[in-house]
Structure formats: structure tokens, C-alpha cells
N, C-alpha and C positions, 0 to 999 in steps of 0.2 A: 426653753425646752423644745418648743415647736421648731426652732431653727436647727437644733441638734438632730431631731428626727428627720427634718427635711434634708439635712446634709448627709445623714446615714442613708436615706432613701436614694439620693442622687448617686452616692458612691456604689450602692448595690446595682443601680441601673447601668452605671459606667462599667462596672466589672462584668456584668452580664453581657453588655454590648461587646466587650473585648473578647470574651470567650463564650459565645452563644452556644456552641456545640461541643460536646465530647464525641468520642468515637462512635458510640452507639446511636446517638441522636443524629449525628451527621449522616451515617449510612441510611438511617430510617428516612430522613427528610429528602436526601438526594434520590433515594429509590422512589419515593412518592413523586418527586418532581419529574423524573424521566418516564416512569410507567404511565403517568396520566396523559402524556403527550400524544396527540393525534397526528402531529407532523412536526418537523423542524427543518431548518436550513442553516448551515453554517459554512464559514469560509476561513481559510488560514493558510499558513506557509509551513511546508514540511521539508525538513532537512534530513538527508540520509548520508551517513558517513560509512565509507567502505575503504578501509586502510587509509591511504592519503587522498582519496578522492571524495569530494563532497557534491551531492546532487540536491538541487533545490527545486521544489514543486509548488505550484499553486493548486490548492485543493478547494473544491466546493462540494459539499455533501447535502443531498436532499433525501428526506425520509417521509414516508406516509404510512400510516397504520395499515396493517395486514400485509407486511413483508414487501414493501416497495422501497427500494433504495436506488439512488443514482449518485455515483461518485465521479466527479470530473477531476482529472489529473493532468496538469500541464507542466512539462519540464521547462524550467526557465531558460536553460542554455540553448536549446534548439527548438523550443516552442512545440515540441511533440505532444499531441493531445490524445488522451484516451479516456474511455468511460468504463467503469464497472457498473453494471445494471442488474437489478433484480426486480422482476415483475411477475405477473401471473403466468407468464409463458416459460420462465426459467431464469438462468443467470447468464449474462453475456459479458464478454470483454470486447469492446468496440474500439477500433482505430479508424476514425473518420477519414484521415488522409489516404488510407489504403482502400477505403470502402469495404472493410473486412471486419467480421465479427466472429469470435469463437462463442459457441453456445455450450454451457456446462450442465451436466447432471450433478449438481453440487448443493451442499448445505450452506455455502457462503451467504452471509458473513458469520454464521454461527459456529463454524468449525475452528476458528482461530481468533486470537485477540485482533482488534482493529483499532489503530491509534486515533482514527478520526470519526468513529461511530459512537454516539453517546450510549446506546444500548450495550455495546460491547464493553465499553469502559466501566459501566455499572456492573457487568458480569465479572470483570476482573476484580473489582472491589469486593463484591459479595462472595466470590469463590476463594478468597484468601483469608483464612481464619487467623493468620499471623501478621496481617498488615500493620503498618506503622502510621500513626496519625499524630500530627502536631500542628500547632498554630504559630505562625511566625510573620511579623510585620503585617498583621491583620489579614493574613492569607491562611487558608487551610491546605495542608500538604499531606497527601496520602502516598505511601510507598507500598506497592503490592506486586505480586508475581504476575507474569504474563504467560500466555499460552500460544506460542507460535510453533505449531507442529512441524512446519517445514524449515524452521530456522532455530535450532536449539541453542544458537549462540546468544539469543536474546533471553534475558533472565528476569528482569524486573523493571518497573516504571515508577517515576515520581510524577504525581499529578497535582497541579497547583490550582486551587479554586479561590475566587473572591468571596466576600462575605455573603453574597446572594447565591452562592453555590453554582456560579458560572465557571466553567473550565477556562483557564487562561493559557496553560502550557502543560505539555506532557513530554517527558524525556524517557526514552527506553534505553536501558543499559545492558551490556553483556555481563558475563560472570566475573570479569575483571574490573567492573565498575566504570567502563568506558562508554560514553554516550554514543549510541548507534543511530538513533532516530530522535528528532526533536520537532514537535508539532506546536506551533504558536497559533492560537485561535484568535481570529480578528472579530468576527461577528457571529452571533447565534440568534436566530429568529425562532421562537418557540411556537409560533402559530401562523406559519405561511399558508397561503392558499395556492394550490397547483391546478393547472388546467387538466382536463380529463386525459389528454394524450401526453402529458408531461413525462411519463415513465415509459412511453412507447419507443421501441428501438428505431423504427423508421422516422419518427418525428425528430429524434435526436440527430440522425444522419442528415435529414433535410435542413435542419436549422443550425448545423455545426458550421463554425467559421473556418474549419480546416478542410478546405475543398481539394487541396493538392498536397503532395508529400512535402512537409515542411523541412524535413531533412534533405541534405544535398543528395540528389538522385545519382546513383552509381552508374558510371558509363559502362560500355559493353565489355571493358576489360577490368574485371574484379580480381585483385590479387588476394592470395591466401592470407588469412589473419589467424595466427597460431596462438594457442593457449600458452601463457607464461608459466603456468603451474600444472605439473603432471604428477599422477601417483607414482610412487617409487617403482622402478622397473618397467614402466610403460613408455613406449616410444612410437613415433610415427613410422608406419611401414608402407603406406600406400597413399597416393594422392591423385585424384582424377578430376579433370576439368571438362565440363559439358556445356556446349553452347545453348543459349536460350534465345527467344525472339528479341528480348530487350536486355540481354546481358549474358551471364553464365552462372553455372552451378559448380561448386567445388566440393568434392566428397573426400574427406580425410579419414583414414582408418588408423587407429592407435591400438597396438597390441601389447599384451603383458597380462599380469594377474588382474589388473584393473583396466581391461580393454573397453574401448568405446568408439563410437562413430560420430563425427562432426561434419555437418553439412552447412555450407554458406552459399547463399545465392541472392541475386538482385531481387529486390522486392517488386512484386507485381501489383499494379493498381487495377481494380475491377471497375468496369463501367456501371455495373449494377451491384447492389449490396450483396456481398458474399457471406453466407452464414455457414460456419464450419463446426459441425458437432464434435465434441470432445468429452472425454471422461476425466479430464484433469481439473486443476484449480488455478485461479488467477494467482500469480506470484510476482512480487515486486523484485526486479533484478536490475541493479545499476541504474541506468537512465530510462528504464521503461518497465512496463508490466508484461510479463510473459505467461506461459502456460506450463504448469508443473504436473506431471503424472508420476506414477511409482518408479518409472525407469527412463523418463525423458524430460527434457526442458527445452522449450522453444520460445523465441522472442524476435522482435524486429527492432533494429536500431540503425540510424544513419542511412536508411534506404537499403539495408541488408537484412535478410531473414536468416536466422540461425536455428539449427536443430541439432540437439545433443542427445544421444541415446546410448544406453548400456544395459546389459543384462546383469552386471555384477556391481555397479556403482550404486550407493545409496543416494538419497536426495541431497544430503549435505555435501557429498563428494561431487555430485553434478554441479551444484551451485559454486563450489570452490573453483572448478575448472572454468565454468561460464564467466565468473567474475574476473578471471585472469586473462580473458581474451581482450586484446587491445581493440577498443571500439573506434579507433581512428585509423582506418586502413591506409596503407601506402599505395597510391595509384600509379599506374604506368603512364 
């Protein structure tokens, strides 16, 4: 009789071990796990798919309680390095190779879903009362909606957790069920200790390994790089080239019902850290992070600065045009 009771007890333990959580207990315990954190540091690989193009990034995220974030992003193909930083002074988008930083009056990272921030992922889970939860191969899988205000193409995400509630992988899908972003988490440290100046902008610049422009620097003759996708009825009506000290600036005017202005110019590197105030938001675009406002989009790629502005285009239309611009210019 004792053997029978022992066998039943072992079976109960085994069954509980295989399905420790249901949906409610999972959300409750994961919320406790994240909300009690005073700091964390994680690393991983981010893959972004844009039509037939795939962009791979190394990601390192550091977080400290009281709204301090530092996100290091490196493009694998050209080693272009950038940081998104939030500290007591504000929100910054830093490109060390150009010695240039944009400073935002922004609620980042709280105004959008963020695929690599644990706090944001928790919010996605909590805010979807129709999320799907299942257990497969000893993994917990959560499917829930995402909130990317500047990219309505992104619809939902699938998050894979191990049995200790550590995130292993997140895939973000568009409305057609196509994977657009894929984040693979490598390491998560839930109790790192950071130096006092770890989240300081000047400290990051001083200690960055990116002291020069990693992208091929554009020579004095920069050829025009045209968008491959234009709104119906919109066409190029004027193009002007202006000489600069280290290259040139090209100003293209497109007219029609969906008119816009596109400026391309050789990137300038500052001897001292340049901080540029802006009212926009950091925005991931192709192989880089740019600046999005209500009527403009600007970014740097391959040693070229781009500025796209329109009074009539919405943010999705701006992004469609920007993503159609060939980032590999033909040089004279």
C-alpha cells in the first residue's frame, strides 16, 4: 500500500513539474520576477527582415531602477555602433563614430513595445487580455499583441520562456503572419552592479571602441541615391547639388499629391561631442537607428546623412519611401 501511495505521489510531482504554470500563475510569477528587479543586463542577436533584406544586430541592454536604460546596438555587416540611452538628463541616440548625439524630449521606452526590454515585454503580456498561453517541449509560449505606434505593420509576438521564466526568443509578426523581427536572448544577468557613471553620455563616448566612422567614408563626389518607391502621381521635379568642405549635399524635391523633400549629404564627424536637441523619437530603420518626428525622418548610413520631410505624408509613408532608398550608392 505504501508503494502505491509513493507511486501516486511521484506521478503527481512529475505532472506538476511538466505543467507548473497555467496562464494566470505564469503572468503573476513573471510579473513578480521582473518588478522586483533593481537592475539587469542582457545580450542577444536581433534579426530584422525588410522585404528581401535581412539585418543582423548585436544587442546589449543594461537597466537600473529609476528609469536608467542603455541599449547598445551594432550592425553586424558594417559594424555601425549606436546607443539608445535614458538617464536623469533625458533620452539620447548616440552614434560614437560621428561623435554626435540626438537628445529627445521623449517617453522612450514607455511609448512603444520594445523587443529587447524586459519591462516592455511584461507590459505587452499584461495589456493583452486575449493572449494565448501554451506549454510545448517544456517551454512556455506566450502570443500577444504588440504596440509599435510608428510601425502599424507589426501586429503580434510569440515569446518563448524556459521553465525558470527566462526569455529565450521573441518573434514579432506582421498581420500576414510573416516574421519581421527575431530576437534571440543569449545571457540575462538579473543582479549586475554598474559604476556610478555607467549611464553617463560622455562616459559612453569616451569608452566607445568606435572612434572613427566604421562605414566607408564618402568621397567629395556623392551621387544621388533615389527612392525606388514613390507615392502614386509623385515625381522628382528638382535636384540641386551643393559643395561642402568634406563632400556635398544633394537636395531633391518631389512634387504631387504626396510631395516631399529628400536631402542627402556626406556625414560630418565632430571633434567634440555634438548634442542635437530634437522633439522626435528613436526609430529603427533598415541598418541603423534614426529620428522620427510627425513629418520627418532622418538617419545616417554608410557615411551619408539622410533627411526626409513632408507636410502631407504620414509616418508609415515616410518609412516606406526611406526603406526603398538604395543604401549602396554608386560612386563616380
